[in-house]
Steps between C-alpha positions, in 0.01 A plus 500: 500500500576451130369192321691173492622385159622151413743501207566151368830468318603804701872423473487500119559790264150650492404374846796660677433833329139478622619418853729803498231734368222397738734504800588858403125573516493345851286201414555176688664269246527122513736345247438135412772332294665160466813654340487275194547806280493786755805614696553577868719798408197664334319521833800527737446877553144438628575232760551756777181691413232437765231514229663217300459128551659220298328162464721243329236275347375350176172585327472134395424424867141599583572514875783746437260716299235492774753603764639782287153642429390527864401858586598627154304779329649476150695238308740602224573165340830516312627147568537298180749318286554742214669435167361342185814285443488367857136395452587321176787321678294411808123548454413292809674723755379815324143371528541398866621846601297717265167312506484289817687766699272770362188302589636444851550874544152581370348244736699625801410862415133409478511314832683788672244749363771705331360828362660468158729264311724672242709267287777507244346396170699500177505641149577144387124442531457677164663198336462480123268800473656733244284800589698808608484672738399225741157569649397309813188345349668357187739208555624208290614146573797466740839423345672339801424305819583820694237694304241229571564525874461877503174480305369235739579744785267755344224239460530389864501859627185571299325195645602589856368855460168371364458198728648620829483881464879525538609826337774429245703709257750353253789707367633379167866595528682591180879438511570665833857617568689704758699493824540163678430299183735202502748497210621147577358158440382307196169687482615857563292769332654657193579851632699408814668214316616729218607772747729256680643366174572849369660604830731197460569600136324186375280495188131443573312255277156612383250225418392558140580808290431749778180631348273332755359776722398527862312744721783526753360627830699661781447368852361828639210482254421152634514622860249772414264247343512274806425792730211621284356147476523463877350837596235567235145555623357483147276192494531490119878462539502171695462136393674556169848510343720787383796541272791624709734670258609837364316466170792530256695228322876478456680250277779289648744677268386840631522375859859380456591827328370696800682269743829555320444876491414530871771260618768668287453812715667292776737302275569632148620159373145362522377698200721291265388157623348292219156342531449141380179339378366150559186301416156612615392351832211250512188646659600865454236750393631710206354833611364627826336839544240577766202727493492660846172682445301273733742557788501874434121519496414273793806532725636844402826332403766745385834320454781728619786346298540456125721219372799734452460669838467165673795349314728787607398439863551124467843537337609739777383251765683206338818703457499617862398167654638222282809636326 
């Protein structure tokens, strides 16, 4: 019998991709989600799978966490309120979900004697550090309430590994994109949002002059990192954090140029759509580029998709599913 995995936030973008992947590997998968940002349609294909179980619950409720963790071997904790602007708008709820909810999940995992707790950390933890590329051991001061919550997650995980011998691994996600990522809503990520605007022949608005850069990371790279973090037997590889990225930076201007190029293969009018520019966004990091050497050395990480390869796949998925 394959191990049982609990994926919190399993109906979200990254969570639902993890559910799909681990079900394909014949693991038993429990999805825990309160559907505040996740969607039932993301997990609809799994509901008839005998290895899949949905628990509609909230990580802010400790009892819910305890029930979800019963008999679980591994926790992949993806549940969080993402978005820097959302955290600036509503720091209280962001803290309740991302800090209190995280602590509840750690506590329930400890009590259930879960083998390992792998969690979604964030590149926002690098804050005002200007060093490039970003190396796990060198961080700055957080620039948003969201960034504070994700750093606190790392501190709590470290304490739980030292105090209670709970194995933990944090994955600092860098601008993940790909299939199932929601293009709608006030806090939609930039790639799906721009894809939908371009498909509607609307002009996207870039915050700033477009020269801010990001280490955009395709979803399949993130799936690989979660699997490696879950299955590694290297004792040096646990109780630490890893950059989860491709290791190359792309400016927002370059990203939009690629989007227009790939989408115009489906609709030639898209290549002539103008791009508009607005003010920089509060709390945004100017440049983001990960060193992935630590993950390569300790986890044998080998990301299968470059930014361009991943973007072509994502554009194809959006065109086929959301046009």
